N, CA and C atoms as an extended XYZ file, in Angstrom:
231
Properties=species:S:1:pos:R:3:atomname:S:1:resname:S:1:resid:I:1 pbc="F F F"
N       -21.547       41.462       -5.164 N   UNK     1
C       -22.870       40.942       -5.465 CA  UNK     1
C       -23.795       42.033       -5.983 C   UNK     1
N       -23.625       43.238       -5.449 N   UNK     2
C       -24.461       44.365       -5.848 CA  UNK     2
C       -23.580       45.519       -6.292 C   UNK     2
N       -22.992       45.380       -7.478 N   UNK     3
C       -22.053       46.429       -7.913 CA  UNK     3
C       -22.730       47.793       -8.080 C   UNK     3
N       -21.988       48.795       -7.685 N   UNK     4
C       -22.436       50.166       -7.877 CA  UNK     4
C       -21.541       50.757       -8.970 C   UNK     4
N       -22.102       51.015      -10.158 N   UNK     5
C       -21.293       51.433      -11.305 CA  UNK     5
C       -20.367       52.622      -11.043 C   UNK     5
N       -20.729       53.492      -10.104 N   UNK     6
C       -19.908       54.666       -9.856 CA  UNK     6
C       -18.875       54.438       -8.741 C   UNK     6
N       -18.791       53.190       -8.228 N   UNK     7
C       -17.826       52.906       -7.159 CA  UNK     7
C       -16.410       52.808       -7.729 C   UNK     7
N       -15.429       53.027       -6.868 N   UNK     8
C       -14.031       52.940       -7.287 CA  UNK     8
C       -13.707       51.545       -7.801 C   UNK     8
N       -14.207       50.513       -7.126 N   UNK     9
C       -13.906       49.139       -7.532 CA  UNK     9
C       -14.460       48.859       -8.924 C   UNK     9
N       -15.691       49.238       -9.168 N   UNK    10
C       -16.280       49.019      -10.499 CA  UNK    10
C       -15.503       49.762      -11.582 C   UNK    10
N       -15.129       50.993      -11.283 N   UNK    11
C       -14.353       51.767      -12.257 CA  UNK    11
C       -13.000       51.119      -12.517 C   UNK    11
N       -12.366       50.607      -11.465 N   UNK    12
C       -11.072       49.949      -11.611 CA  UNK    12
C       -11.212       48.671      -12.435 C   UNK    12
N       -12.217       47.887      -12.139 N   UNK    13
C       -12.437       46.656      -12.897 CA  UNK    13
C       -12.765       46.962      -14.358 C   UNK    13
N       -13.558       47.988      -14.591 N   UNK    14
C       -13.905       48.375      -15.967 CA  UNK    14
C       -12.684       48.862      -16.736 C   UNK    14
N       -11.743       49.487      -16.034 N   UNK    15
C       -10.539       50.017      -16.690 CA  UNK    15
C        -9.595       48.898      -17.123 C   UNK    15
N        -9.727       47.738      -16.517 N   UNK    16
C        -8.931       46.594      -16.931 CA  UNK    16
C        -7.698       46.357      -16.081 C   UNK    16
N        -7.069       45.229      -16.370 N   UNK    17
C        -5.949       44.769      -15.559 CA  UNK    17
C        -4.736       45.695      -15.650 C   UNK    17
N        -4.548       46.358      -16.783 N   UNK    18
C        -3.407       47.273      -16.903 CA  UNK    18
C        -3.506       48.401      -15.882 C   UNK    18
N        -4.701       48.916      -15.660 N   UNK    19
C        -4.909       49.976      -14.668 CA  UNK    19
C        -4.624       49.448      -13.266 C   UNK    19
N        -5.071       48.236      -12.992 N   UNK    20
C        -4.809       47.636      -11.682 CA  UNK    20
C        -3.303       47.465      -11.474 C   UNK    20
N        -2.623       46.987      -12.481 N   UNK    21
C        -1.169       46.810      -12.382 CA  UNK    21
C        -0.466       48.142      -12.148 C   UNK    21
N        -0.917       49.173      -12.818 N   UNK    22
C        -0.339       50.504      -12.617 CA  UNK    22
C        -0.536       50.959      -11.174 C   UNK    22
N        -1.725       50.736      -10.642 N   UNK    23
C        -2.006       51.126       -9.256 CA  UNK    23
C        -1.140       50.329       -8.278 C   UNK    23
N        -0.926       49.036       -8.548 N   UNK    24
C        -0.064       48.235       -7.677 CA  UNK    24
C         1.344       48.814       -7.665 C   UNK    24
N         1.853       49.186       -8.832 N   UNK    25
C         3.184       49.790       -8.905 CA  UNK    25
C         3.262       51.092       -8.127 C   UNK    25
N         2.249       51.922       -8.278 N   UNK    26
C         2.213       53.201       -7.555 CA  UNK    26
C         2.166       52.973       -6.053 C   UNK    26
N         1.308       52.050       -5.630 N   UNK    27
C         1.158       51.804       -4.198 CA  UNK    27
C         2.416       51.170       -3.610 C   UNK    27
N         3.070       50.297       -4.358 N   UNK    28
C         4.313       49.688       -3.878 CA  UNK    28
C         5.376       50.762       -3.662 C   UNK    28
N         5.467       51.704       -4.592 N   UNK    29
C         6.422       52.802       -4.443 CA  UNK    29
C         6.080       53.647       -3.218 C   UNK    29
N         4.810       53.862       -2.975 N   UNK    30
C         4.394       54.648       -1.815 CA  UNK    30
C         4.690       53.919       -0.508 C   UNK    30
N         4.622       52.589       -0.519 N   UNK    31
C         5.010       51.813        0.667 CA  UNK    31
C         6.489       52.020        0.954 C   UNK    31
N         7.305       51.956       -0.077 N   UNK    32
C         8.748       52.161        0.087 CA  UNK    32
C         9.029       53.534        0.689 C   UNK    32
N         8.383       54.548        0.168 N   UNK    33
C         8.585       55.912        0.684 CA  UNK    33
C         8.149       56.002        2.140 C   UNK    33
N         7.012       55.409        2.465 N   UNK    34
C         6.515       55.434        3.848 CA  UNK    34
C         7.495       54.749        4.790 C   UNK    34
N         8.035       53.617        4.357 N   UNK    35
C         9.014       52.905        5.183 CA  UNK    35
C        10.263       53.762        5.375 C   UNK    35
N        10.735       54.376        4.291 N   UNK    36
C        11.915       55.244        4.380 CA  UNK    36
C        11.650       56.431        5.297 C   UNK    36
N        10.407       56.907        5.340 N   UNK    37
C        10.041       58.022        6.216 CA  UNK    37
C         9.896       57.589        7.675 C   UNK    37
N         9.936       56.276        7.901 N   UNK    38
C         9.801       55.702        9.244 CA  UNK    38
C         8.512       56.155        9.934 C   UNK    38
N         7.456       56.235        9.118 N   UNK    39
C         6.159       56.664        9.629 CA  UNK    39
C         5.223       55.463        9.711 C   UNK    39
N         5.000       54.978       10.918 N   UNK    40
C         4.153       53.800       11.102 CA  UNK    40
C         2.764       53.997       10.510 C   UNK    40
N         2.144       55.123       10.789 N   UNK    41
C         0.793       55.378       10.268 CA  UNK    41
C         0.779       55.423        8.746 C   UNK    41
N         1.795       56.025        8.165 N   UNK    42
C         1.891       56.104        6.705 CA  UNK    42
C         2.103       54.708        6.118 C   UNK    42
N         2.926       53.893        6.760 N   UNK    43
C         3.147       52.525        6.293 CA  UNK    43
C         1.837       51.745        6.334 C   UNK    43
N         1.114       51.859        7.418 N   UNK    44
C        -0.176       51.158        7.540 CA  UNK    44
C        -1.117       51.584        6.413 C   UNK    44
N        -1.212       52.872        6.204 N   UNK    45
C        -2.105       53.416        5.160 CA  UNK    45
C        -1.729       52.878        3.780 C   UNK    45
N        -0.436       52.966        3.464 N   UNK    46
C         0.013       52.579        2.122 CA  UNK    46
C        -0.019       51.074        1.910 C   UNK    46
N         0.296       50.286        2.928 N   UNK    47
C         0.203       48.834        2.794 CA  UNK    47
C        -1.257       48.425        2.588 C   UNK    47
N        -2.170       49.076        3.281 N   UNK    48
C        -3.591       48.786        3.076 CA  UNK    48
C        -3.983       49.055        1.619 C   UNK    48
N        -3.516       50.160        1.066 N   UNK    49
C        -3.798       50.467       -0.345 CA  UNK    49
C        -3.195       49.402       -1.265 C   UNK    49
N        -1.951       49.008       -0.973 N   UNK    50
C        -1.278       48.000       -1.802 CA  UNK    50
C        -2.019       46.677       -1.742 C   UNK    50
N        -2.363       46.234       -0.528 N   UNK    51
C        -3.093       44.967       -0.390 CA  UNK    51
C        -4.424       45.022       -1.114 C   UNK    51
N        -5.124       46.147       -0.995 N   UNK    52
C        -6.411       46.289       -1.672 CA  UNK    52
C        -6.258       46.072       -3.173 C   UNK    52
N        -5.290       46.765       -3.767 N   UNK    53
C        -5.114       46.648       -5.219 CA  UNK    53
C        -4.613       45.262       -5.615 C   UNK    53
N        -3.823       44.624       -4.759 N   UNK    54
C        -3.412       43.238       -5.014 CA  UNK    54
C        -4.620       42.304       -4.980 C   UNK    54
N        -5.530       42.533       -4.052 N   UNK    55
C        -6.752       41.717       -3.985 CA  UNK    55
C        -7.598       41.890       -5.242 C   UNK    55
N        -7.659       43.105       -5.758 N   UNK    56
C        -8.393       43.338       -7.012 CA  UNK    56
C        -7.728       42.557       -8.143 C   UNK    56
N        -6.394       42.610       -8.215 N   UNK    57
C        -5.667       41.877       -9.258 CA  UNK    57
C        -5.878       40.373       -9.114 C   UNK    57
N        -5.908       39.898       -7.883 N   UNK    58
C        -6.158       38.482       -7.663 CA  UNK    58
C        -7.537       38.099       -8.184 C   UNK    58
N        -8.523       38.939       -7.904 N   UNK    59
C        -9.874       38.701       -8.420 CA  UNK    59
C        -9.851       38.649       -9.946 C   UNK    59
N        -9.145       39.598      -10.549 N   UNK    60
C        -9.109       39.678      -12.006 CA  UNK    60
C        -8.428       38.463      -12.643 C   UNK    60
N        -7.548       37.805      -11.910 N   UNK    61
C        -6.822       36.665      -12.461 CA  UNK    61
C        -7.289       35.329      -11.909 C   UNK    61
N        -8.334       35.363      -11.070 N   UNK    62
C        -8.893       34.126      -10.548 CA  UNK    62
C        -8.074       33.481       -9.447 C   UNK    62
N        -7.230       34.258       -8.782 N   UNK    63
C        -6.419       33.750       -7.684 CA  UNK    63
C        -7.159       34.013       -6.375 C   UNK    63
N        -7.185       33.011       -5.506 N   UNK    64
C        -7.864       33.172       -4.229 CA  UNK    64
C        -6.862       33.438       -3.103 C   UNK    64
N        -7.363       34.008       -2.032 N   UNK    65
C        -6.542       34.247       -0.846 CA  UNK    65
C        -6.036       32.914       -0.302 C   UNK    65
N        -6.881       31.899       -0.326 N   UNK    66
C        -6.474       30.579        0.157 CA  UNK    66
C        -5.286       30.033       -0.633 C   UNK    66
N        -5.271       30.267       -1.930 N   UNK    67
C        -4.149       29.798       -2.754 CA  UNK    67
C        -2.850       30.495       -2.363 C   UNK    67
N        -2.943       31.762       -2.058 N   UNK    68
C        -1.751       32.508       -1.641 CA  UNK    68
C        -1.275       32.008       -0.280 C   UNK    68
N        -2.202       31.829        0.657 N   UNK    69
C        -1.817       31.311        1.968 CA  UNK    69
C        -1.207       29.913        1.858 C   UNK    69
N        -1.754       29.092        0.977 N   UNK    70
C        -1.199       27.755        0.774 CA  UNK    70
C         0.241       27.849        0.296 C   UNK    70
N         0.502       28.751       -0.633 N   UNK    71
C         1.854       28.928       -1.150 CA  UNK    71
C         2.791       29.394       -0.036 C   UNK    71
N         2.331       30.297        0.802 N   UNK    72
C         3.160       30.753        1.922 CA  UNK    72
C         3.465       29.602        2.877 C   UNK    72
N         2.472       28.764        3.125 N   UNK    73
C         2.685       27.604        3.995 CA  UNK    73
C         3.713       26.648        3.397 C   UNK    73
N         3.642       26.429        2.073 N   UNK    74
C         4.604       25.552        1.398 CA  UNK    74
C         6.028       26.084        1.555 C   UNK    74
N         6.186       27.384        1.537 N   UNK    75
C         7.522       27.984        1.636 CA  UNK    75
C         8.124       27.842        3.028 C   UNK    75
N         7.308       27.602        4.016 N   UNK    76
C         7.794       27.445        5.389 CA  UNK    76
C         8.407       26.071        5.614 C   UNK    76
N         8.127       25.129        4.733 N   UNK    77
C         8.597       23.754        4.917 CA  UNK    77
C        10.031       23.591        4.495 C   UNK    77
């Protein structure tokens, strides 16, 4: 609602969806490494980064969290 032009989110959104996709790829790789390292704290940190960038991508594509949860619920049936 009150964007701060110098914030990371604003810079990421200004850079466009390709930058967001690149960050998702980087963060996904870091999650894999954290899991392989068997470091719970590292996994938590990296998954948080991955989820954050996925949420940004969802915003950029008009996908809501509710839509994702609905899809997960459908898969349980």
